N, C-alpha and C positions, 0 to 999 in steps of 0.2 A: 173402210170403216163405214158402213151403211147406217142409216138411221140418224136420229139426232143425238149428237154427242155432247150437246150444251147441257144436258141434264145431269152429266156426271156418270152415266152408266152406257156401256155399248152393248148391243145384242150379240149373244155368243149362239153358234148354231151347231147343229148336228154336223158331223164330218166324218170321213172314212178314211181309213189309213191303207196304206198299200205298201208293199215292199219295194225297195229302190228298183226292181226289175219290173215291176208292174206298171205299165204306162196306160192302163185303161183310166177312163175318165169315170168317176163317180158320178151320180146324180146329184145336181145341185141341191142344197139344203134349203129347207124352208124358213123363210124370214120370221123371226120372232121366237124362235126356239129359245129355252130357257137356259141352256148351257151347251158346251162342248163335251159331248159324250163319247168315250172311246173305250174299248175293251182292254182289259189287262194283257190278254195274250197277244194282242196285235200292237200293244204300245211298247215297241222295243227300239233299241238304239238303231238307227239308220233308216227308219221306217219315214216315209213322206206323208206329209198332211196337206190336203188339199182344200183350200177354202175358196168359195165362189160368191160373187157379188155382181149381178148383172152379166156385163161382158168381160168383167176382170176376173182373173185368178190369182190365187196367192199359194206358193208351194214352199211348204216348211218340212225341214228334215229334223227329227229328234236326234239329239246328241248326248243327251243325259236325262236322269229322272231328278224329278223335284220331290222335296219333302211334302208328305201328305198333308201336313200341318198348314203348308202355304198355299192359299187359295190360288187356282189357276188364272183367275181374272184379275189379279193384283200383284204388283211388285212392292219392293220395299220404298222405292222413290214414291210412288204413288200414294202409298199408305201413309208416308211420313209428310208428304204435302197435303193430304186430306186432313190429317190431325193437326197440322199448323193453321190450315185456313179456318177449321171449325172450332178449334180449342186452344189455339196458340195464345191468343190475346189473355185468355182467362188463367191459362198456365202462368204467364208471366205475371199476371197480378198476385197470384198465390205465392210465386216464389217471391216477389217484392215484400208481401206482408210477412212472410217467413223471415226474410232478411231483416226486415225492421226490428222484429222481437229479438233475433239473436244478436244484432248490432247494439240495440238498446241495452240489453243485458250484459253485454261485454264491456261497456263503459263502465257499469257499477262494480264488475270484477278487478277490471284495471284498476280503478281509484282506490279500490280496498288494498290491492297489493302495494301502490304507491305509499298509501299511508302507514302500512305496515314498514315500509323502507324508511319512512321518516322517524318511525318511533324508533327504529333500531340505530339511528345517528349515522346511517350510511349517506354517501354522496348522492345528493338529489339528482332526478334527471335534468333539472333546469340548470345545474351547474356542470353538466357534462358526465354524470354518472351512470353506469349501467347496471346498478346493483339490481335493478327489478328484473335482470334476466335470471335471476338466482331464486325469484320468489314464485312459487307454485300458484298462488292466486292470480298473479299477473299473467301467468302463461294459461291458466285456465280462461281468462279474459280474452287473451290473444287467441286461443284456439276457437273460443266462440265466435271472436269477430272474423276469423278466418271461414268458419262455416258460413256466417252471414254473408261474407262476400262472395263464396261460391254460389250461394242462393241467389245473391244480387246479379252475379255473371249470368246465370241461367235466365233470369228475368230481363236482363238486356238483350238476351239472344231471341226471346219470343215477343217482347213488347217494345214499344218506342222509348226511347230515353227521355222524353217529355212527360211520360207517364211514371216510369220507374222512379226517377230521382225525386219528384216532389213528394212521393209517398214515404220518403225518408223522414218526413215529420211525424209517422207513427213511431220511430225510433225515439224521437224526443219525447213523445208522450209516455212511452214504456220506460225510458230512463229517469223521468220525473218521477213516476209512481213508484219505481223501485228505490230511488234514491231517498224517498220519503221513508221507507221501511228499513233499509239496509244501511243508510249513511246517516239517518237522524235529520235529513233536510226538511223542512216544511212543505207542505202542499196544501194551501187554504182553498177557499171556496171560489176564488177568482183563477186560481190555477186549474182548478178542475173544470170551470166553464171554458178556459183556454183549451184544455184537452178535448172537450166537446168540439170547440169551433174548429180545431185542428182536423177532427174526423169527419165534420161536414165538409171543409175545404177540400179534403182528399176525395171525398165522394164526388164533389162537382166536378173536380178534374178528370176523374175516371170516367164519367159520363160524357163529357165534351172532348176526351182525348181522342186521337187518330188511332184506329185499330190496326191498319196496315202498314207495313214498313216500306219505306222507299228504297233501301239499299238491301238486297237480299243476296249478293255474291260478294267475294272478296275482291274480285276484279271492279265491281262497281265503287266499292269503297275506296279502292286505290285511286280510282278517277276522282272521287269527291275531294280525296285529301290533297289532289293537285291543283284544286281551285285556288285562285288568287284570293279570293276574300279570306278562306279559311288559313292560307299560309300567312297572311298578314296578321289575322287574330292570333296565331299560335306563336309567332315571333313576339308580338306584343306581350302576350302572357310570360313567355319565357324570360323575356330582359325584365319585366316587373318582378317577376319571382326572384331572379338572381340578384336584384338590387335589394329586394327584402332581406333575403337570407344573408347576405354578406356586408350590407351597409347599415340597414335601419334596425334589423333584429339584435345584433350585438350591443346597440345602444338604448334601444327602448322596448325590446321585447319583454323584459321582466316588470315593466311598469305599466304597459298598454296592452289590453288583452287582444286588440285587434290584429297585432302583428302577426303572430303565430297563426291565427285562425284564416287570417287572408292567405298566408303561405300555403296552408292545407288546402283552401278552396281552389286556389289558382292552380295548384298541382292537381286537384281534382279533375279538372276539365280534361288533362291528358290521360289519367287513369281510366276515366269513363269511356272515352273514345277507343282506348286500346281493349277494354273489357268488352265493348260493343264490336269491336273488328274480330276478336279471337271468338267470341261466341258464333258470328256469321261463318268463321273459317270453320269451326267444329261441325256446324250445320251443312255446310257445303261439303266436308269430308265425307260424312254419312250419305250424302246424295251422290256421291260418286265423282265429285269434280276434282281436277288436278290442283288441289291448294297446297300440296306438300312441297311442290317444287316453285311455289309464290314466295318471293322474299318479304312480303308485308307481314305475315304471321309472325316471323322471327323478329322482325323490327318492332311490333306492337308488344311482343313478349318482353323484350328488353326496356321498353318505355313504361310497360305496367310495373316490372320490377323496381325501376329506379322511382317511379312515383309513389307506389305504395310504402317504400322504406323511407322516402321523405315524409310523407304524411304521417306515418307512425311516429316518427322521431319528433316532429313539431307539435303533434297533437298530445304526445306524453309530456312535452315541457308546458303546454297550456293547461293541462290537467293538474299539473304538480303545483303550479302557482295559484290558479283561480278557481272558483267553485264551480262544480260540475253543471249545477243548473244554470250557470251562466255561460259555461263555454260551449255547451252542445246546442242550444237554440240559436246563437249567433254563428256558429259554425254551419248549420243547417241553411240559415238564410243566406250566407255568402256563397256556400257550396252549390246550393241549388240554383242560384241566379246566375253563377258562371257557367255550370253545366247545362242549363237550359239554352242559355246564349249560344254555347258552343254547338249543342245539338242542332239548333236553328240553322246555323251558319253552314254545318258540315252535312248533316243529313238532310237538311230542308223538309222536315216532317210536317210542317205547318202550311206549306205551299199548296197542299190540296184540301185544306180545311176550310170550311165556311166562316164567314164572319160572326156567327152565332157561336160556333164551337170555339174561335179563338178568343172571344170575348168571355166566353164561360169558362175557358182554361186559365187565362189570367185573373178572372174573378176567384176562382178556386185557389189559385197561387197567393194571391193577396190575403184571402181569408186565412189561410193557413199561417201566413206571417203575423196577421193579427193575432191569431190564437197563440202562436209562439210568444208573441210579445207579451201578451195578457198572462201568460203561463209563468213568466219569469220577471216581469217588470214588478208586479205586486205580490211576489211571494214572500217579502217581510211583513205584509200587513196581518195582523191578527184578526181575521174575519172568517166566521162559519155561519152555517145555517142556524145554530142554536143562538148565535149572538146577535142576529138580526133583529129580532122583536125587541131587544134590551137596548138597542143603539136609538138615542135621542138627539134631537138638534141642539147644539150648544147655545146657551141664551147669549145675546148680543153684550159685547163687552161694555163695562160701566164707563163713562167718561172720566176721563183723569181729571183730579182736582186742579183748580188754578193754582199756579205756585204763588207762595206769599212773598210779596215785595218788602224787603226790609231796607228802609231808606235811611242811608247813612249820610249824616249832616257834615257838611265840610267845617274847616277850621274857623271862618269867619262868622258863621251861624252860631257855632258854639260859644265865641267870644262874646257876640252880643247878647247871648242868654245869660251869660255870666254877669255881664253889666247890668242887664236888666233885672236880674236877681238880687244883685248887691244894692240897687237903689230902691228898690220896692220894699225890702225887709232887711233894714241894716242890722238887726238883732240877730238874724239866722248866721250859722256858722258857715264859712265858705264851702262850695262843693268842689269836688275833683273830678275832672273829666280826662279821659284818656283819648287822645287824637291820634288817629291812625288812618292811613290810605288803604 
């Protein structure tokens, strides 16, 4: 391979073909020729191809014909690698945006299905009922969510998890906007400002996020999962989740919104890791790596199935009891925090980032959380752009009047007054006093 290969292109030369019995040495090609040109008549199976570079010689034998649509200077692997290096990050961003739109819409559809179930008098999801499985609206929401998860799956395959997961705030924004139109839930001025803040925070995170992945093969991920820090972290999450499901949720789940949401968030760490690993597996499969014989993809598939089914179950319970505009933002904050922490421990995506990028990523994440908080903390206030000019400062409250003190005279004073009255004016009639305590 003469020439500078660091520029991404290798020079291809003129070459001559000879039959297998022809041992004559053709003249060396000139360096810098634009391509490898051979005639169709001499390009037959079994022909020998000689390439010369200084004192080295390469002898190749043609054993088959290539499709004319495939360039002779590129392979599928190199084409895929070039696409991943140049556009992989932006493909992941596009899939993350699409996923947020689909998932945000699915929440509205599933909520409408659950409301129709309540109207029919069937057993609610929070009481262990599965009547929503017969509702077409709920299934439309479920399929929309599945499509969003597929897009999310592809996003994790192309972009780091610390970028894809926080962009889920856009689904919060979409669900808040759609719920104001289709569920009758209000979205005031402060809620709209919260949506803008969420978009600003997402933009800051994208600018400072790492564009290169640190785990590119399934073998590397298997090695990462054997790390002691990740094993301890995974065991703590699993034990916490089991305690929440079997001990705390039956007692306090219907009264405290955080119980079901924390269960979904903790399980989400396992589902995201499984999705990331399966995305890497699919990429390695098309790259020709022997991933079929590796046991990790099958383990990750089982983890993904169990975690997703658990998340759907407890998320349905939360939506059945509490308001959608309250469930989704809290779920986003907890879910994103757990997943980002898991990604830092497992994939170590922040190790190659500068201090400025880390600070920018954290600032963007905090900005998103503040936007989500503003979006839903003040959702019940009646405030709009039209009402701002008519809002006046309330006058200070007037001081309370001093209480009138009624002096009650005791028995001795009243008796003295009677005696004085009787001696001063004997002609007056006696007065009657009621003495009480």
